C-alpha positions as CSV (number, residue, x, y, z in Angstrom):
1,X,-46.4,-10.4,-35.7
2,X,-45.6,-6.8,-36.2
3,X,-43.9,-6.2,-33.2
4,X,-41.7,-9.2,-34.2
5,X,-41.1,-7.8,-37.6
6,X,-40.2,-4.2,-36.1
7,X,-37.9,-5.3,-33.6
8,X,-35.0,-5.9,-35.8
9,X,-35.3,-2.3,-37.3
10,X,-35.3,-0.7,-34.3
11,X,-31.8,-2.7,-33.4
12,X,-30.2,-1.8,-36.8
13,X,-31.4,2.0,-36.3
14,X,-29.9,1.7,-32.5
15,X,-26.6,0.8,-34.1
16,X,-26.7,2.8,-36.4
17,X,-27.0,5.7,-33.8
18,X,-24.4,4.0,-31.8
19,X,-21.7,3.8,-34.7
20,X,-22.8,7.6,-35.9
21,X,-22.1,8.5,-32.5
22,X,-18.9,6.9,-32.0
23,X,-17.9,8.6,-35.0
24,X,-18.5,11.9,-34.1
25,X,-16.8,11.8,-30.8
26,X,-13.8,9.9,-32.4
27,X,-10.6,11.7,-32.1
28,X,-9.0,13.1,-35.1
29,X,-5.2,11.4,-35.6
30,X,-2.5,13.7,-36.3
31,X,1.1,12.5,-37.6
32,X,4.0,14.9,-36.9
33,X,4.0,16.4,-40.2
34,X,0.2,16.7,-40.3
35,X,0.1,19.0,-37.3
36,X,3.2,21.0,-38.7
37,X,1.1,21.2,-42.0
38,X,-2.0,22.4,-39.8
39,X,0.0,24.8,-37.5
40,X,1.3,26.9,-40.7
41,X,-2.0,27.1,-42.1
42,X,-4.5,28.0,-39.1
43,X,-1.7,29.5,-36.7
44,X,-3.4,33.2,-36.3
45,X,0.5,34.4,-36.0
46,X,0.7,33.6,-40.0
47,X,-2.0,35.9,-40.9
48,X,-0.2,38.6,-38.9
49,X,3.0,38.2,-40.7
50,X,1.5,37.4,-44.4
51,X,-0.6,41.2,-43.8
52,X,3.1,42.4,-42.5
53,X,4.7,41.5,-46.2
54,X,1.5,42.8,-48.0
55,X,2.2,46.2,-46.0
56,X,5.7,46.0,-47.0
57,X,4.4,46.1,-50.7
58,X,2.8,48.7,-50.4
59,X,5.2,50.9,-48.6
60,X,6.9,50.2,-51.8
61,X,4.4,51.2,-54.3
62,X,3.9,54.2,-52.1
63,X,7.9,55.2,-52.4
64,X,7.7,54.8,-56.3
65,X,4.9,57.3,-56.1
66,X,7.9,59.8,-56.0
67,X,9.0,59.4,-59.1
68,X,5.7,60.1,-60.5
69,X,3.7,63.2,-61.3
70,X,1.7,64.8,-58.3
71,X,-1.6,66.2,-59.8
72,X,-3.9,68.4,-57.4
73,X,-6.6,70.6,-57.9
74,X,-7.9,73.5,-55.6
75,X,-11.2,75.3,-55.7
76,X,-11.4,78.5,-53.4
77,X,-14.5,81.2,-53.3
78,X,-13.8,84.5,-51.1
79,X,-16.3,86.8,-50.3
80,X,-14.4,90.1,-49.5
81,X,-17.0,91.3,-46.5
82,X,-14.8,95.0,-46.7
83,X,-12.0,95.3,-49.2
84,X,-8.6,97.0,-48.2
85,X,-8.4,100.4,-48.9
86,X,-5.7,101.3,-50.9
87,X,-3.9,105.2,-51.0
88,X,-2.6,106.8,-54.0
89,X,-0.4,109.5,-52.5
90,X,-0.9,113.2,-53.9
91,X,0.8,114.2,-57.1
92,X,0.3,110.9,-59.0
93,X,-2.9,111.1,-60.2
94,X,-4.5,113.9,-58.6
95,X,-3.0,117.0,-56.5
96,X,-4.9,115.2,-53.7
97,X,-4.1,112.1,-52.5
98,X,-6.8,109.3,-53.9
99,X,-8.4,106.4,-51.8
100,X,-9.3,103.3,-53.8
101,X,-10.3,99.8,-53.5
102,X,-9.2,97.5,-55.5
103,X,-10.5,93.8,-56.3
104,X,-14.5,92.9,-56.3
105,X,-16.8,91.5,-53.4
106,X,-16.7,88.1,-54.7
107,X,-13.9,86.3,-56.6
108,X,-14.2,82.0,-57.5
109,X,-10.5,80.6,-58.6
110,X,-10.1,77.1,-60.2
111,X,-6.9,75.6,-60.6
112,X,-5.1,72.3,-61.0
113,X,-1.2,72.1,-60.8
114,X,1.0,68.9,-61.6
115,X,4.6,68.8,-60.3
116,X,7.1,66.4,-61.5
117,X,10.4,65.7,-59.2
118,X,13.3,66.4,-61.4
119,X,16.2,65.6,-58.7
120,X,16.1,65.1,-55.1
121,X,18.2,62.0,-53.8
122,X,16.1,61.3,-51.1
123,X,13.4,59.4,-53.4
124,X,15.5,57.2,-54.9
125,X,17.0,56.4,-51.6
126,X,13.8,55.6,-50.2
127,X,12.9,53.5,-53.1
128,X,16.0,51.4,-52.3
129,X,14.8,51.3,-48.7
130,X,11.5,49.8,-49.3
131,X,13.1,47.1,-51.6
132,X,15.4,46.1,-48.0
133,X,11.7,46.6,-46.1
134,X,10.2,43.8,-48.4
135,X,12.5,41.8,-47.7
136,X,12.7,41.7,-43.9
137,X,9.2,41.2,-44.0
138,X,9.3,38.2,-46.2
139,X,12.2,36.9,-43.5
140,X,10.1,37.7,-40.5
141,X,7.4,35.6,-42.1
142,X,10.1,32.5,-42.1
143,X,11.1,33.5,-38.9
144,X,7.3,33.5,-37.5
145,X,6.9,30.1,-39.3
146,X,9.9,28.6,-37.8
147,X,8.8,29.1,-34.3
148,X,5.3,27.7,-35.2
149,X,7.0,24.5,-36.3
150,X,9.4,24.6,-33.2
151,X,6.5,25.0,-30.6
152,X,4.2,22.6,-32.7
153,X,6.9,19.9,-32.6
154,X,8.0,20.4,-29.0
155,X,4.1,19.9,-28.2
156,X,3.9,16.7,-29.8
157,X,7.1,15.3,-28.4
158,X,6.0,16.0,-25.2
159,X,2.5,14.1,-26.0
160,X,4.8,11.3,-27.4
161,X,6.6,10.7,-24.1
162,X,3.8,11.0,-22.5
163,X,2.0,7.9,-24.3
164,X,5.0,6.0,-23.9
165,X,4.9,6.5,-20.5
166,X,1.2,5.7,-20.3
167,X,1.9,2.1,-21.8
168,X,4.7,1.5,-19.2
169,X,2.4,2.4,-16.6
170,X,-0.2,0.3,-18.0
171,X,1.8,-3.0,-18.7
172,X,2.9,-2.6,-14.3
173,X,-0.2,-2.3,-13.8
174,X,-1.6,-5.8,-15.7
175,X,1.3,-7.2,-14.1
176,X,0.3,-6.4,-10.8
177,X,-3.6,-7.6,-11.6
178,X,-1.7,-10.6,-12.2
179,X,0.4,-10.5,-9.5
180,X,-2.4,-10.0,-6.9
181,X,-4.5,-12.3,-8.6
182,X,-1.7,-14.8,-7.6
183,X,-1.1,-13.4,-3.8
184,X,-5.0,-13.5,-3.4
185,X,-5.2,-17.2,-3.7
186,X,-1.5,-17.6,-1.9
187,X,-3.3,-15.5,1.2
188,X,-6.8,-17.5,1.0
189,X,-4.8,-20.4,0.9
190,X,-2.7,-18.8,4.2
191,X,0.7,-19.1,2.9
192,X,1.2,-15.7,2.7
193,X,0.1,-12.7,5.1
194,X,-2.8,-10.2,4.9
195,X,0.1,-7.3,5.5
196,X,2.0,-8.8,2.1
197,X,-1.3,-8.7,0.1
198,X,-2.4,-4.9,1.4
199,X,1.0,-3.8,0.5
200,X,0.8,-5.2,-3.0
201,X,-2.5,-3.8,-3.2
202,X,-1.3,-0.3,-2.3
203,X,1.8,-0.8,-5.1
204,X,-1.3,-0.9,-7.7
205,X,-3.3,1.7,-6.3
206,X,-0.7,4.2,-6.6
207,X,0.0,2.8,-10.2
208,X,-3.8,3.7,-11.1
209,X,-3.2,7.0,-9.5
210,X,-0.2,7.3,-11.5
211,X,-2.4,6.8,-14.6
212,X,-4.9,9.0,-14.0
213,X,-2.8,12.0,-13.3
214,X,-0.7,11.1,-16.8
215,X,-4.2,11.4,-18.1
216,X,-5.0,15.0,-16.9
217,X,-1.2,16.1,-18.0
218,X,-1.9,14.4,-21.6
219,X,-4.9,16.3,-21.4
220,X,-3.0,19.8,-21.0
221,X,-0.2,18.5,-23.6
222,X,-3.4,18.0,-26.2
223,X,-4.0,21.5,-25.5
224,X,-0.9,22.9,-25.6
225,X,-0.5,21.2,-29.2
226,X,-3.8,22.3,-30.2
227,X,-2.8,26.0,-29.1
228,X,0.0,25.6,-31.3
229,X,-2.0,24.4,-34.2
230,X,-4.5,27.4,-33.9
231,X,-7.0,24.7,-33.1
232,X,-10.0,25.1,-31.0
233,X,-9.4,23.7,-28.2
234,X,-12.9,21.6,-27.9
235,X,-11.7,19.8,-30.9
236,X,-10.8,16.2,-30.2
237,X,-7.4,15.1,-31.6
238,X,-4.9,12.3,-31.1
239,X,-1.2,11.5,-32.1
240,X,-0.1,8.7,-34.5
241,X,2.7,7.5,-32.3
242,X,3.0,4.1,-34.1
243,X,5.2,5.8,-36.6
244,X,8.9,4.9,-36.7
245,X,10.8,7.7,-34.9
246,X,14.1,6.1,-35.3
247,X,15.2,9.0,-37.5
248,X,14.2,11.2,-34.2
249,X,16.1,9.5,-31.8
250,X,19.3,9.3,-33.8
251,X,22.0,11.9,-33.6
252,X,22.7,14.0,-37.1
253,X,25.4,12.9,-39.2
254,X,26.6,16.2,-39.4
255,X,26.9,19.4,-37.0
256,X,28.4,22.2,-38.6
257,X,27.1,26.0,-38.2
258,X,26.8,28.5,-41.0
259,X,25.4,32.1,-39.4
260,X,24.4,33.1,-42.7
261,X,21.7,30.0,-42.8
262,X,19.9,31.6,-39.6
263,X,17.1,33.5,-40.2
264,X,17.7,36.0,-37.4
265,X,21.2,36.7,-38.9
266,X,19.4,37.4,-42.3
267,X,16.9,39.9,-40.5
268,X,19.8,41.6,-38.4
269,X,22.1,41.8,-41.7
270,X,19.2,43.6,-43.7
271,X,18.5,46.3,-40.2
272,X,22.0,47.1,-40.9
273,X,21.4,47.3,-45.1
274,X,18.3,49.5,-44.1
275,X,20.2,51.7,-41.6
276,X,23.2,52.5,-44.2
277,X,20.2,53.8,-46.6
278,X,18.9,55.9,-43.8
279,X,22.4,57.4,-43.4
280,X,22.6,58.3,-47.0
281,X,19.2,59.7,-47.4
282,X,20.0,61.7,-44.4
283,X,23.3,63.0,-46.4
284,X,21.2,63.5,-49.2
285,X,19.1,65.9,-47.5
286,X,21.7,68.5,-47.5
287,X,21.5,68.5,-51.1
288,X,19.3,70.8,-53.5
289,X,16.2,69.5,-54.9
290,X,14.9,70.3,-58.3
291,X,11.1,70.4,-59.8
292,X,8.9,71.4,-62.6
293,X,5.2,72.3,-62.6
294,X,2.7,73.1,-64.9
295,X,-0.7,75.4,-63.8
296,X,-3.9,76.0,-65.3
297,X,-6.2,77.6,-63.8
298,X,-9.8,79.7,-64.1
299,X,-11.0,82.9,-62.3
300,X,-14.2,84.7,-62.0
301,X,-15.4,87.4,-60.0
302,X,-18.0,90.3,-59.8
303,X,-19.6,92.5,-57.3
304,X,-23.0,90.3,-57.2
305,X,-23.4,87.0,-56.2
306,X,-25.3,85.6,-58.9
307,X,-23.0,87.2,-61.5
308,X,-19.7,86.7,-60.0
309,X,-19.9,82.7,-61.6
310,X,-20.7,84.6,-65.3
311,X,-17.7,86.0,-66.2
312,X,-14.6,83.7,-66.3
313,X,-10.9,84.1,-66.8
314,X,-8.4,81.4,-67.1
315,X,-4.5,81.6,-66.9
316,X,-1.9,79.1,-67.2
317,X,2.3,78.8,-66.2
318,X,5.1,76.3,-66.2
319,X,7.8,76.5,-64.5
320,X,11.1,75.2,-62.2
321,X,11.2,75.1,-58.5
322,X,14.8,75.0,-57.0
323,X,15.0,74.8,-53.4
324,X,18.4,75.3,-51.9
325,X,19.0,73.9,-48.3
326,X,21.2,76.6,-46.7
327,X,20.6,76.7,-42.8
328,X,18.6,75.2,-40.6
329,X,19.8,75.4,-37.2
330,X,21.9,72.1,-37.2
331,X,18.7,69.6,-37.5
332,X,19.9,67.8,-40.7
333,X,23.7,67.6,-38.9
334,X,21.9,66.3,-35.9
335,X,19.8,63.3,-37.6
336,X,22.5,62.5,-39.7
337,X,25.0,62.4,-36.6
338,X,21.9,59.9,-34.8
339,X,21.6,57.9,-37.7
340,X,25.5,57.3,-38.1
341,X,25.2,56.0,-34.3
342,X,22.3,54.0,-34.9
343,X,24.7,52.2,-37.5
344,X,27.4,51.5,-35.4
345,X,25.0,50.1,-32.9
346,X,23.3,47.7,-35.3
347,X,26.9,46.6,-36.1
348,X,28.1,46.0,-33.2
349,X,25.0,44.0,-32.2
350,X,25.7,41.7,-35.1
351,X,28.7,41.0,-33.8
352,X,27.0,40.2,-30.5
353,X,24.4,38.0,-31.8
354,X,27.3,36.1,-33.8
355,X,29.1,35.4,-31.0
356,X,25.4,34.4,-29.4
357,X,24.9,32.1,-32.2
358,X,28.1,30.0,-31.5
359,X,26.7,29.7,-28.0
360,X,23.6,28.5,-29.1
361,X,25.1,25.7,-31.0
362,X,27.6,24.6,-28.8
363,X,25.2,24.5,-26.2
364,X,22.7,22.3,-28.2
365,X,25.4,20.0,-29.7
366,X,26.2,19.1,-26.3
367,X,23.4,19.0,-24.6
368,X,22.3,16.8,-27.9
369,X,25.3,14.0,-27.2
370,X,24.9,13.9,-23.3
371,X,21.1,13.3,-23.5
372,X,21.6,10.9,-26.6
373,X,24.0,8.9,-23.8
374,X,21.6,9.5,-21.1
375,X,18.6,8.1,-23.0
376,X,20.6,5.0,-24.1
377,X,21.9,4.5,-20.6
378,X,18.8,5.0,-19.0
379,X,16.8,2.2,-22.4
380,X,19.8,-0.5,-21.0
381,X,18.9,0.4,-17.6
382,X,15.4,0.0,-17.4
383,X,15.6,-3.4,-19.6
384,X,17.7,-4.8,-17.0
385,X,15.8,-3.7,-13.8
386,X,12.6,-5.0,-16.0
387,X,14.6,-8.5,-16.2
388,X,15.3,-8.2,-12.5
389,X,11.6,-7.4,-11.2
390,X,10.6,-10.4,-13.3
391,X,12.9,-12.8,-11.7
392,X,12.3,-11.3,-8.5
393,X,8.4,-11.2,-9.0
394,X,9.0,-15.1,-10.3
395,X,11.1,-15.9,-6.9
396,X,8.6,-14.2,-4.6
397,X,5.7,-16.0,-5.7
398,X,7.7,-19.5,-5.5
399,X,8.7,-18.1,-2.0
400,X,12.3,-17.8,-2.8
401,X,12.3,-14.1,-2.7
402,X,11.6,-11.7,0.1
403,X,8.4,-9.1,0.2
404,X,11.2,-6.5,0.7
405,X,12.6,-8.2,-2.4
406,X,10.4,-7.4,-4.6
407,X,9.8,-4.2,-3.6
408,X,12.8,-2.8,-4.0
409,X,12.9,-4.6,-7.7
410,X,9.9,-2.8,-8.5
411,X,10.9,0.6,-7.2
412,X,14.0,0.4,-9.1
413,X,12.1,-0.6,-12.2
414,X,9.7,2.5,-11.9
415,X,12.4,4.7,-11.4
416,X,14.2,3.4,-14.3
417,X,10.9,4.3,-16.2
418,X,10.9,7.6,-14.8
419,X,14.5,7.8,-15.9
420,X,14.4,6.6,-19.7
421,X,10.9,8.6,-20.6
422,X,12.8,12.2,-19.2
423,X,15.9,11.5,-21.2
424,X,13.5,10.6,-24.4
425,X,12.2,13.7,-23.7
426,X,15.2,15.9,-23.3
427,X,17.1,14.0,-26.3
428,X,14.1,15.1,-28.4
429,X,13.7,18.5,-27.6
430,X,17.7,19.0,-27.3
431,X,17.3,17.7,-31.3
432,X,14.9,20.0,-32.2
433,X,17.2,22.7,-30.6
434,X,20.1,22.1,-32.4
435,X,18.5,22.0,-35.8
436,X,17.0,25.3,-35.1
437,X,20.4,26.3,-33.9
438,X,22.1,25.8,-37.1
439,X,19.0,27.1,-39.1
440,X,18.2,24.0,-40.9
441,X,14.6,23.3,-38.7
442,X,12.9,23.8,-42.2
443,X,15.0,20.8,-43.5
444,X,14.2,18.6,-40.9
445,X,11.0,19.0,-41.1
446,X,10.9,17.8,-44.8
447,X,12.4,14.9,-43.9
448,X,9.4,13.5,-41.9
449,X,7.7,10.8,-43.1
C-alpha cells in the first residue's frame, strides 16, 4: 500500500522536474523592437561612447579652469655645502680686497602664490572649442546607437527570412511524405516502377538536407543577432515572426533627403566649427597676455641645522605680468598656416560628403523600388508555381502526367521559393538602407510595434 501511495507522488515530482527543465531550456522570444532596446542597453560600444561624452564634459571643466585663480605652494630646503665667495675690490671698504661669503649654510623657504589670468584670448577660444567637443561626443553617441540599431535590424531580418524559408521547406517535406505514401502503395500494386518511387525519395532526402543546412544557417544568424545585441552567445533566443510585418514590406510614403538630418553631416559640420576655433586660437597666440599674481612666503636660515628652523621671516608681494610675443622663429605663423589649410580640407571634405550622401540616397531609393518590384513579381511567380505543382501532382497521381512533368514543376516551385526568399531579404535590407541614408532610422524604429 505504501508503494502504491508513493507512486503518484513520484510521477508528480517527475512531471514537475520535466516542466521545470523545459522552462529553463525554452528560448527567450524577442520582437524586433525588444531586440533593438536590448542592443542599445547592452552593446559594449554604448558604454564606450557614453564614456567619451563624460570625457568631453570633463574637458569642458578643464577649459573653464583657465578663467579661475591658480594657487600653488612651494617649499625648498637648501644646504649650502660650500658657499660662493664674493670679492670686494680694494679701496671700497679697505685698502686691500676683501673676500667674503654671503648667506648661511641652511636656508628654508616656504611660499604660496595665486595667479589670475586677466587677458588671454586663447583661453576663451578653448572654452568655446570644448563646447563643440561636447556636442560632437553627443552626436557620436547617437551615431553609434544608429549603427547598433542598423546591425540589429539587418540580423533580425535575416533570421526572419530564414524562418519563412523553413516554413516553405517544411510544407514541401509534408507534401512529399504524403506523395511518397501514395506512390509506395502504387509501387506495391505494380502501377508505377521502382525507379519512379526512388526518384521521389531522393527529392525528399534533398529537402531534408536543405532543412538541416537551413537550421545551421539559422543558428549562425542567431549568433550574429546575439552579437549585435551584446548578448552572450550561450543564451537561447528566438525571434517573434508571428507579427504583422506589412509595414516592413511596404514602400515609404515619401522619399526626401535633407542632409542636415544626417548625424554624419552634423559631426562633420561641428568638426569644421572646431577647426575654425583652432584657427582663431592660433591667431590669438600673437596677442599679448596679462596676468596678476599675489605671493606670500616665509624664510628661515642659519648656520646650524637645528637653529636654522627657529628664525622665520615672512614676506609678500603682488604684481602684474605682461607677456608680449616678439619672435619665435615663425613657429606660430607656421602653425596658423597649417590650421587654415586643415580648415579648407575639412570644408572640401564636407562638400564631397554631401555628394556621397546624395549618391547613397539615390542608390538606396533605386534599390528599394527594384527590390520591391522583384519581391512582388517573385511572390506572384511562387503562387503560380505552387498551383502548377499542385495540379501536376494530382495529374501524376491519376496517371495523366509523367514523372518528368512533376519533377520539372517541383524544380520550378523550389526555384520560385528561393527567388522569393532572396528578394524578401533584399527588400528588407534596402528599406533599412534607405531609412539610414535619410537619417530617419530612429523614426522607423519608433513606428515598430
